[in-house]
C-alpha positions in Angstrom: -40.1 -10.4 30.3 -39.5 -7.2 32.2 -35.7 -6.6 32.9 -34.3 -4.4 35.9 -30.8 -4.0 37.1 -30.0 -1.8 40.3 -26.6 -0.2 41.4 -26.7 -0.5 45.1 -30.0 -2.8 47.0 -29.6 0.0 49.3 -29.4 3.7 49.7 -28.8 3.7 53.6 -24.7 3.9 53.3 -24.6 2.0 57.1 -25.6 -0.9 54.7 -22.3 -1.0 53.3 -20.0 1.9 55.2 -16.6 1.0 56.0 -14.7 1.4 59.6 -11.4 3.5 58.5 -9.6 1.1 61.2 -7.2 -1.9 60.2 -8.2 -3.4 63.9 -10.8 -6.4 62.8 -12.3 -6.0 65.7 -13.6 -3.0 64.0 -14.4 -5.2 61.0 -16.2 -8.8 62.7 -20.0 -9.3 64.8 -18.2 -10.5 67.3 -15.8 -7.5 68.1 -12.3 -9.9 68.4 -9.4 -8.9 66.3 -5.8 -7.0 65.7 -4.8 -5.4 63.1 -4.6 -6.3 59.4 -1.4 -5.6 57.8 -2.9 -4.0 55.1 -6.3 -3.4 55.2 -7.6 -3.2 51.1 -12.1 -1.8 49.9 -13.0 -3.9 47.3 -15.2 -2.2 45.2 -14.9 -3.3 41.9 -14.5 -7.3 41.0 -11.6 -6.3 39.2 -9.8 -4.4 42.5 -10.7 -7.6 44.1 -9.6 -9.8 41.9 -5.9 -7.9 41.2 -4.9 -7.7 45.4 -5.8 -11.1 45.7 -3.6 -11.9 42.4 -1.4 -9.5 43.4 -0.7 -10.3 47.0 -0.5 -14.4 45.4 2.0 -13.5 43.0 4.1 -12.2 45.9 3.2 -15.2 48.3 1.7 -12.9 50.9 -1.6 -13.8 53.1 -4.5 -12.7 52.2 -7.6 -13.0 53.8 -11.0 -12.5 52.3 -13.8 -10.6 54.1 -17.1 -10.4 53.9 -19.8 -9.1 56.3 -17.4 -10.5 59.6 -20.1 -12.5 60.9 -18.7 -16.2 60.8 -15.5 -15.0 61.8 -13.2 -15.6 64.9 -9.6 -13.0 64.6 -6.1 -13.6 66.4 -5.8 -11.3 69.1 -2.6 -10.6 67.1 -4.6 -9.9 64.1 -4.2 -10.9 60.3 -0.4 -10.0 59.7 -1.2 -9.9 55.5 -3.9 -8.2 53.1 -7.1 -8.4 54.2 -9.1 -7.3 51.1 -12.8 -6.6 51.9 -15.7 -7.5 49.4 -17.9 -4.4 48.6 -19.2 -4.8 44.8 -22.8 -4.2 44.7 -25.1 -4.5 42.2 -27.9 -7.3 41.4 -30.0 -7.7 38.0 -32.8 -9.2 37.4 -34.8 -11.0 34.0 -38.4 -11.0 35.4 -41.8 -13.1 33.3 -44.9 -14.4 34.4 -43.7 -18.1 33.6 -40.0 -17.9 34.2 -40.2 -16.7 36.8 -37.5 -13.9 38.8 -33.9 -14.8 37.1 -31.7 -12.5 39.1 -27.7 -11.9 40.2 -26.2 -10.2 42.8 -22.7 -9.2 43.3 -21.1 -10.4 46.3 -20.7 -7.0 48.6 -24.8 -7.1 48.7 -25.9 -7.1 52.3 -28.0 -10.7 52.6 -30.4 -9.6 54.1 -31.1 -6.4 52.4 -31.0 -8.2 49.4 -34.1 -10.6 51.4 -36.5 -8.0 52.0 -35.8 -7.2 48.8 -36.7 -10.7 47.1 -40.0 -10.4 49.8 -40.8 -6.5 48.6 -40.6 -8.0 45.1 -42.6 -11.7 45.5 -39.8 -13.7 44.7 -39.9 -16.9 46.8 -37.6 -18.8 48.3 -35.6 -17.3 50.8 -37.4 -15.7 52.7 -37.3 -18.7 55.6 -33.3 -17.0 55.5 -34.3 -13.6 57.2 -32.1 -11.8 59.7 -29.2 -13.6 58.9 -25.8 -11.3 58.8 -23.3 -11.0 56.2 -23.2 -11.0 52.5 -24.7 -12.6 49.6 -21.2 -13.5 48.5 -20.4 -16.0 51.9 -24.1 -17.9 51.6 -22.8 -20.4 48.5 -19.7 -21.0 50.8 -21.7 -22.1 53.8 -24.9 -23.6 52.1 -25.8 -20.7 54.6 -28.9 -22.0 55.8 -32.2 -22.0 58.5 -35.5 -23.0 59.5 -36.1 -25.8 57.3 -34.3 -24.3 54.3 -30.9 -23.6 52.6 -29.4 -20.9 49.5 -29.2 -24.4 47.5 -33.1 -23.9 47.3 -32.6 -20.9 44.7 -29.1 -20.8 43.8 -28.2 -21.4 40.1 -25.2 -20.0 39.6 -22.2 -18.9 41.3 -19.3 -16.6 39.4 -16.2 -17.0 40.8 -12.2 -16.4 40.2 -10.3 -19.3 40.6 -7.4 -18.1 42.2 -5.1 -21.0 41.6 -6.1 -21.5 37.7 -5.7 -17.6 38.0 -9.3 -17.5 35.4 -13.1 -16.8 36.0 -15.0 -19.9 36.8 -19.2 -20.1 36.4 -20.2 -23.2 38.3 -23.8 -24.3 37.7 -26.2 -25.2 40.7 -25.1 -29.0 40.0 -21.6 -28.1 40.0 -21.1 -26.8 43.6 -21.4 -29.8 45.1 -23.5 -28.3 48.4 -24.1 -30.3 51.4 -24.9 -29.5 55.3 -23.4 -26.3 55.9 -20.7 -26.8 52.5 -19.8 -26.7 49.8 -17.0 -27.5 46.9 -15.8 -23.5 47.5 -15.9 -24.6 51.5 -13.7 -27.7 50.0 -11.7 -25.8 48.8 -10.9 -23.4 50.8 -9.2 -20.3 49.6 -9.4 -21.3 45.9 -12.5 -19.6 45.0 -12.9 -15.8 45.2 -17.2 -15.1 44.9 -17.5 -13.0 42.5 -21.6 -13.1 41.7 -24.1 -15.2 43.3 -27.7 -16.5 40.7 -30.6 -17.4 41.7 -34.4 -18.6 40.7 -36.9 -18.0 42.1 -40.6 -18.5 41.2 -42.9 -16.0 41.6 -46.2 -15.7 44.4 -47.1 -14.1 47.5 -46.8 -17.3 48.9 -43.7 -18.7 50.6 -42.0 -21.6 50.4 -44.1 -24.9 52.6 -42.9 -24.2 56.0 -40.2 -26.8 56.7 -39.6 -26.5 60.3 -41.9 -27.0 63.5 -40.2 -24.0 65.6 -41.5 -21.7 62.6 -44.7 -23.1 61.4 -46.4 -23.1 65.2 -45.0 -19.3 65.3 -47.1 -18.5 62.3 -49.9 -21.4 63.3 -49.8 -23.5 60.3 -49.5 -26.9 59.5 -45.9 -28.0 58.9 -45.6 -28.7 55.3 -48.1 -25.6 54.3 -47.7 -22.2 53.3 -47.8 -19.1 53.7 -47.7 -15.8 53.5 -43.7 -14.5 52.7 -44.0 -11.2 54.4 -45.0 -13.2 57.0 -42.7 -15.8 56.9 -40.1 -13.1 57.2 -41.6 -11.4 59.9 -41.9 -14.3 62.4 -38.4 -15.7 61.2 -36.8 -12.5 62.8 -39.2 -12.5 65.4 -38.0 -15.9 66.9 -34.2 -14.9 65.8 -34.3 -11.9 68.2 -36.0 -13.8 71.0 -32.5 -16.1 70.1 -30.3 -13.1 70.0 -29.6 -14.3 66.6 -31.0 -10.3 64.9 -27.7 -7.8 65.7 -27.9 -5.0 67.7 -25.9 -2.4 68.9 -26.8 -2.7 72.6 -27.2 -6.3 73.1 -24.1 -8.7 74.0 -26.0 -11.5 72.8 -25.7 -10.6 69.9 -22.2 -9.8 69.6 -21.4 -13.3 68.0 -21.0 -15.3 64.8 -24.0 -17.1 65.2 -24.3 -20.8 65.9 -20.7 -21.4 66.9 -21.0 -25.1 66.0 -22.6 -27.2 63.2 -25.2 -30.3 64.4 -22.9 -33.0 64.2 -23.4 -36.4 61.7 -23.4 -39.6 63.0 -23.2 -43.2 62.1 -26.8 -44.5 63.1 -24.6 -46.4 64.9 -23.2 -43.5 66.9 -26.5 -42.2 67.2 -28.4 -45.4 68.8 -25.3 -44.8 71.6 -27.0 -41.3 72.3 -30.1 -40.9 75.5 -33.6 -41.6 73.8 -34.3 -38.2 74.4 -31.4 -37.2 72.4 -32.9 -35.3 68.7 -32.5 -37.1 65.8 -33.1 -36.6 62.6 -32.3 -38.3 58.8 -29.4 -37.8 57.5 -27.6 -38.0 53.1 -26.4 -41.4 53.1 -27.8 -43.7 55.7 -26.5 -41.1 58.7 -28.0 -38.8 61.4 -27.9 -35.5 62.4 -28.8 -34.4 66.1 -28.4 -31.1 68.0 -25.7 -29.5 68.8 -27.4 -27.2 70.9 -28.9 -30.2 72.6 -25.6 -31.6 73.3 -24.2 -28.6 74.8 -26.9 -28.6 76.9 -26.9 -31.5 78.5 -23.3 -31.5 79.0 -24.0 -29.1 81.7 -23.7 -26.0 79.7 -26.4 -23.6 80.5 -27.2 -20.0 78.7 -25.0 -17.5 79.8 -22.1 -20.3 81.3 -18.2 -18.4 81.1 -17.0 -15.2 82.1 -18.1 -11.7 82.8 -16.2 -11.0 79.4 -16.7 -14.1 77.0 -20.3 -16.4 77.7 -23.1 -18.6 75.9 -25.5 -16.4 74.6 -28.3 -15.9 77.9 -30.8 -16.8 74.9 -29.2 -19.8 73.1 -26.3 -21.9 74.2 -25.2 -22.7 70.4 -24.1 -19.2 70.2 -20.6 -17.6 72.1 -20.8 -13.6 73.1 -18.4 -10.7 73.6 -20.1 -9.7 76.9 -17.8 -6.8 76.6 -14.0 -6.3 76.6 -13.6 -10.3 75.7 -10.1 -11.1 73.7 -10.1 -13.8 70.4 -8.2 -16.0 73.5 -11.2 -15.8 76.0 -14.0 -16.6 73.3 -11.4 -19.8 71.7 -11.0 -20.9 75.6 -14.8 -21.1 76.2 -15.0 -22.9 72.7 -12.6 -25.3 74.3 -14.3 -25.7 77.4 -18.0 -26.7 75.7 -16.4 -29.1 73.3 -14.4 -30.6 76.0 -17.4 -30.8 77.8 -19.5 -32.5 75.1 -16.7 -35.1 74.0 -16.2 -36.3 77.7 -19.9 -36.7 78.2 -20.9 -38.1 74.8 -18.2 -38.8 72.7 -18.6 -36.4 69.9 -16.5 -33.8 68.8 -18.1 -30.4 68.0 -16.8 -28.8 64.9 -16.3 -24.8 64.7 -19.0 -23.4 62.1 -17.5 -20.6 62.8 -13.8 -19.7 60.4 -11.1 -19.8 63.4 -7.9 -16.9 61.2 -5.0 -17.7 63.3 -6.2 -19.7 66.7 -7.8 -23.0 67.3 -9.4 -23.7 70.2 -8.3 -26.4 72.6 -10.2 -30.2 72.9 -7.9 -31.4 74.7 -8.4 -31.1 78.6 
């Protein structure tokens, strides 16, 4: 068995740099959000836990901030303490028979970690390339894309339990993973993720390709395997074509990714949809449909909105800041889309993005 320990995955300072400004617009991919009452950068687990525990003991509101890629923060900002997670490091035990057992600090950049795993021929997360944010956020949302999600490779999540004020480590079976959810999301704010453990198989081939668009891009049949490096490149290409890879020069990427989750419906609700609506089997006999399809067929096309806030010109599921948008502009756009889909199909779209200090208006 070989063992390695890395203090930081990338020497590139841009992966961990933090602006001095306490304006939350400088810390979110939507580029909106007012000031923080206090802003703390936690570079160690002790600093994170002690800062949050101190605030909890005084009843001060706390916002734990990762990559800021899944937040829409009010123009009024956040009145309490914002703690940015910035712990780094990776430890791996690798053997030919056991694969790679890897522990990653919560503050590591997710896509940097994916790139490193592909380089090391640790298979299983190559389909999740290009997703913005930090490693510690991935189990909360059970981040997923292109037929995969992090629950396929996570084997443990080490946390600080703010309620019991102690460290708790959860094995995979205890994480309560489901479609874009987990026990950590169902008890919002209770657990601070400190470190995520992964278990990978070794090899140059990635996991079986389970997503039709990705299979077509790679030129392979569904369920077959392709080189992990090729899968990563294909995923990055597809995501870039949809404005889902961050770019400082492309307003289509000034978003929080997919703003709404794909609705999970009962069999009767799914049957009431038009015949050509997408339907995919979900757990418990339920049916998943496509939020993007619902949005388009409710009359909202790419680029719908105003010159400040609109749907992406590449993908209707992303709400974008075209430059100078306020949080209120984006919340109003989200509400318009929700009302339109509800009026047309009787389905309430649920934001995947965390709303801080505001709501979307779902009634006219």
